[in-house]
C-alpha positions as CSV (number, residue, x, y, z in Angstrom):
1,M,-64.3,28.6,221.9
2,T,-61.4,26.8,223.2
3,T,-60.3,23.5,221.4
4,L,-61.8,21.9,224.9
5,D,-65.0,22.3,226.3
6,L,-64.0,22.8,230.3
7,P,-66.8,22.1,232.6
8,V,-68.5,25.1,234.2
9,S,-68.4,25.5,237.6
10,A,-71.1,23.6,240.3
11,G,-72.6,27.2,240.1
12,G,-72.8,27.7,236.0
13,K,-69.7,30.1,235.5
14,P,-67.0,29.4,233.5
15,A,-63.4,27.8,234.6
16,L,-61.9,31.2,233.2
17,D,-64.3,33.3,235.2
18,I,-63.7,31.3,238.3
19,A,-59.8,31.5,238.1
20,I,-59.9,35.1,237.7
21,H,-62.2,35.8,240.6
22,A,-59.4,33.3,242.6
23,A,-56.8,35.2,241.4
24,R,-57.9,38.7,242.2
25,Q,-59.0,37.6,245.7
26,A,-55.7,36.2,246.6
27,G,-54.5,39.7,245.0
28,D,-56.3,41.5,247.5
29,I,-54.8,39.4,250.3
30,I,-51.1,39.9,249.2
31,R,-51.5,43.4,248.4
32,S,-52.9,44.5,251.5
33,H,-50.1,42.7,253.2
34,F,-47.4,44.5,251.0
35,H,-46.2,46.9,253.6
36,S,-47.0,45.0,256.7
37,E,-44.3,43.0,258.4
38,K,-44.3,39.2,257.2
39,C,-43.4,35.9,258.8
40,V,-40.6,34.3,256.7
41,S,-39.7,30.6,256.9
42,Y,-36.9,28.4,254.8
43,K,-38.0,25.4,253.0
44,E,-34.8,25.0,252.0
45,G,-31.3,26.8,251.6
46,R,-31.2,30.6,252.4
47,S,-33.3,31.8,249.3
48,N,-35.9,29.1,249.0
49,I,-38.6,31.3,251.3
50,V,-42.1,31.0,252.2
51,T,-44.2,33.8,253.9
52,D,-47.5,33.8,256.1
53,V,-49.3,35.6,253.2
54,D,-48.1,33.3,250.6
55,L,-50.2,30.8,253.2
56,L,-53.4,33.0,253.4
57,A,-53.4,34.1,249.8
58,E,-52.8,30.0,248.8
59,K,-55.7,29.1,251.1
60,C,-58.1,31.5,249.5
61,I,-57.8,30.4,245.9
62,I,-57.7,26.3,246.7
63,D,-61.0,27.1,248.7
64,L,-62.6,29.2,246.0
65,L,-61.3,26.7,243.1
66,Q,-62.7,23.6,245.2
67,Q,-66.0,25.1,246.2
68,N,-66.9,25.6,242.8
69,Y,-65.0,22.7,241.0
70,P,-64.7,20.0,244.0
71,G,-63.9,17.0,241.1
72,F,-60.6,18.5,240.3
73,G,-57.2,17.9,241.6
74,I,-54.7,20.3,243.3
75,M,-51.6,20.8,242.9
76,A,-50.2,24.0,244.6
77,E,-46.6,25.1,245.8
78,E,-47.0,25.4,249.6
79,S,-50.0,22.5,249.9
80,P,-49.9,18.3,249.6
81,A,-51.0,17.4,246.2
82,T,-54.3,16.2,245.9
83,A,-55.8,13.6,242.8
84,G,-59.6,14.5,241.7
85,E,-62.4,12.6,240.5
86,L,-62.0,14.3,236.8
87,P,-59.0,14.5,235.0
88,Y,-58.2,18.2,235.8
89,T,-55.6,19.7,238.1
90,W,-55.5,23.3,239.0
91,I,-52.1,24.6,239.4
92,I,-51.7,27.6,242.2
93,D,-48.7,29.6,242.9
94,P,-49.7,32.0,245.7
95,I,-46.8,34.6,245.1
96,D,-44.5,33.9,242.1
97,G,-41.9,36.0,243.4
98,T,-42.0,35.7,246.9
99,R,-38.2,36.9,247.7
100,N,-39.4,40.3,245.9
101,Y,-42.4,40.4,247.9
102,A,-40.6,39.5,251.1
103,F,-38.0,42.2,250.2
104,G,-40.6,44.9,249.7
105,I,-40.1,44.5,245.5
106,P,-43.7,45.3,243.8
107,H,-42.8,42.6,241.0
108,F,-44.6,39.7,241.7
109,C,-47.9,37.8,240.9
110,V,-50.4,35.2,241.4
111,C,-50.4,32.2,238.9
112,I,-53.3,29.9,238.6
113,A,-53.6,27.5,235.8
114,L,-55.8,24.4,234.3
115,A,-54.1,21.1,233.2
116,H,-56.2,18.8,231.5
117,G,-54.1,15.3,232.1
118,E,-50.6,17.0,231.2
119,E,-52.3,19.5,229.1
120,V,-52.6,23.6,229.8
121,V,-55.7,24.6,229.0
122,L,-56.2,27.5,230.8
123,G,-53.7,30.6,232.7
124,V,-54.1,33.4,234.5
125,I,-51.2,35.2,235.8
126,Y,-52.3,38.7,237.9
127,D,-49.7,41.6,238.9
128,P,-51.7,42.7,242.0
129,M,-49.3,45.6,242.8
130,R,-50.0,46.9,238.7
131,D,-53.6,45.4,238.5
132,E,-52.5,43.5,235.3
133,L,-54.2,40.2,234.5
134,F,-53.0,38.7,231.7
135,R,-55.1,35.4,230.8
136,A,-55.2,32.5,228.0
137,E,-57.7,29.4,226.9
138,K,-56.1,27.3,224.7
139,G,-57.3,28.0,221.1
140,C,-58.1,31.9,222.1
141,G,-55.3,33.8,222.0
142,A,-53.6,35.6,224.9
143,F,-54.6,38.6,226.6
144,L,-53.5,41.5,229.0
145,D,-56.8,42.6,231.0
146,D,-59.2,43.0,227.7
147,M,-56.2,43.5,224.8
148,P,-55.0,40.8,222.5
149,V,-51.1,40.7,223.0
150,A,-48.5,38.8,220.9
151,V,-44.7,38.2,221.2
152,T,-41.8,40.4,220.1
153,D,-41.5,41.0,216.2
154,K,-37.8,41.6,216.4
155,T,-35.8,39.1,214.5
156,S,-32.1,39.2,216.2
157,L,-31.0,39.0,219.4
158,S,-28.7,42.0,218.7
159,V,-31.8,44.3,219.1
160,S,-33.3,42.1,222.0
161,L,-34.2,42.7,225.6
162,V,-33.1,39.4,227.6
163,S,-34.2,38.3,231.1
164,F,-33.8,35.2,233.0
165,D,-34.0,34.7,237.2
166,L,-31.2,32.7,239.5
167,G,-33.4,30.4,241.1
168,Y,-32.7,28.6,244.4
169,D,-29.5,26.2,243.2
170,A,-26.2,28.0,243.2
171,D,-24.5,26.1,240.3
172,V,-27.8,26.3,238.0
173,G,-27.5,29.8,238.9
174,Q,-24.4,29.9,237.7
175,K,-24.7,28.0,234.7
176,M,-27.5,30.9,233.8
177,L,-24.6,33.2,234.3
178,G,-22.5,31.6,231.9
179,V,-25.0,31.8,229.3
180,T,-25.7,35.2,230.3
181,S,-22.3,36.0,229.6
182,A,-22.2,34.5,226.4
183,L,-24.9,36.6,225.4
184,W,-23.5,39.9,226.5
185,P,-22.7,42.3,224.9
186,G,-24.5,40.9,222.1
187,V,-27.9,41.8,223.3
188,V,-30.0,45.6,224.6
189,S,-29.8,44.7,227.6
190,V,-30.5,42.1,230.4
191,R,-32.8,41.8,233.3
192,V,-33.3,39.3,236.2
193,M,-36.6,39.8,236.8
194,G,-37.8,37.7,240.6
195,S,-40.3,36.2,238.8
196,A,-40.5,33.4,236.4
197,A,-44.2,33.7,235.9
198,L,-44.2,37.4,234.9
199,G,-41.3,37.1,232.7
200,L,-43.1,34.6,230.2
201,A,-46.3,36.9,230.7
202,Y,-43.9,39.8,229.7
203,V,-42.4,37.4,226.8
204,A,-46.4,37.0,226.0
205,C,-47.1,40.8,225.7
206,S,-44.0,41.7,224.3
207,R,-41.9,43.9,227.1
208,L,-39.3,41.1,227.0
209,D,-38.0,39.7,223.9
210,L,-36.8,36.5,225.2
211,Y,-36.9,34.7,228.6
212,F,-34.7,31.8,230.0
213,H,-34.6,29.7,233.5
214,F,-32.9,26.2,234.4
215,S,-34.9,25.6,237.7
216,L,-38.6,25.6,237.5
217,Y,-41.7,23.9,238.9
218,P,-45.2,23.2,237.5
219,W,-46.6,26.1,239.3
220,D,-43.8,28.5,238.1
221,L,-44.1,27.4,234.5
222,A,-47.9,26.2,233.5
223,A,-49.7,29.5,233.2
224,G,-46.9,31.0,231.2
225,I,-46.0,28.1,228.8
226,L,-49.9,28.7,227.5
227,L,-49.3,32.1,227.3
228,V,-46.7,32.5,225.3
229,R,-47.7,30.0,222.8
230,E,-51.6,31.4,222.8
231,A,-49.3,35.2,221.9
232,G,-47.7,33.4,218.7
233,G,-44.7,32.4,220.6
234,V,-42.0,29.5,221.3
235,V,-41.6,27.6,224.6
236,T,-39.5,24.9,224.7
237,E,-36.8,23.5,226.9
238,F,-33.6,24.5,227.0
239,E,-32.0,22.4,224.2
240,G,-35.0,22.5,222.6
241,Q,-36.8,19.4,223.7
242,P,-40.8,20.0,223.8
243,I,-41.6,21.4,227.1
244,G,-44.2,20.0,229.7
245,L,-45.7,20.8,233.3
246,N,-42.4,18.4,234.4
247,S,-39.7,20.1,232.9
248,R,-37.3,22.3,234.9
249,T,-36.2,24.4,232.1
250,V,-37.8,27.1,229.8
251,V,-36.9,29.3,227.1
252,A,-39.5,31.7,225.4
253,S,-39.6,33.9,222.6
254,N,-40.3,34.2,219.0
255,R,-39.6,31.7,216.3
256,A,-36.5,34.0,215.3
257,I,-34.9,34.5,218.2
258,H,-35.4,31.3,220.0
259,R,-33.6,29.7,217.1
260,E,-30.7,32.3,217.2
261,F,-30.5,32.1,221.2
262,T,-30.2,28.5,220.8
263,R,-28.0,28.4,217.9
264,K,-25.6,30.8,220.3
265,V,-25.5,29.7,223.9
266,I,-25.9,25.4,223.1
267,R,-22.9,23.7,222.4
C-alpha cells in the first residue's frame, strides 16, 4: 500500500497503470520516428530545442491522462499548465533528452509524475529504445520493470561513477564543469548523460553512483526524485537544502557519497 491512497481512473484503473500506459503509448510514437527526419524548433538560445515528435508524444500523454483523470491538473514541458479541480497534478516531459533524440543518439526517455500538492506520489520514467520502465509509488519502493532496485552501496567517491548534464545556460554549465574539475581525477570516471531523468533513474538502480545538475525544471525532476528516494537514496538541492518540484538543482546518491560530495565541492 502507498502512504497515500490515490484515486482510481474514470475506468477504475490504478493511477500507476494509467501512467505506465501513457508512457508506453508516447514511447511508441517516439521510437517510430527515431530514424525519420524531425522538425526542430528553438525555444530559447541555440540548445533548448523541441521537435515535432515532442509535441505529438505530449498530446498523446495529455489526452490519455485527461480522459482518465479529468479533475487533475497538468504541468507539461511543451504546453500551458492547467489547474485541476482536485489537488493532483500530472507532470509530464514527453522526451527528456530531446537533443540526444534530435541528433539520433538513443538515450532519452518519457517522464510522467503525479503530485499531490507539492509532494510527488508516483513516478514513471520510460526508455523506449531499451524498453526499460522505471517506476515508483510513494512508500512502495522503486522498480526497473518488475525488479526492485536500490541505490549504490559504495561508500567513497574514489570508487564511484559520477554523472551530470550541462543544461542550456552557459554560465551554469561552466559552474558544473568547475565542480567536475574539483572531483576529477578523484572518481572512477565522469559521464555526461544528456537526460537528467535517466541520470536519476540510473542512480536509483545503481548504474550511476552520483548524479548532479544545476538547471532543471519540474518535469525533469519529479519522477526521478521519487525514484531515488524509494530506492533508498538521498536527493537534495546542490547545497543540501530539501528538494521540491520548483528546485533548479539536484544532487542524488546514497548517504555516504552524497555527504562526501558535499564536503568536497561546496565551499
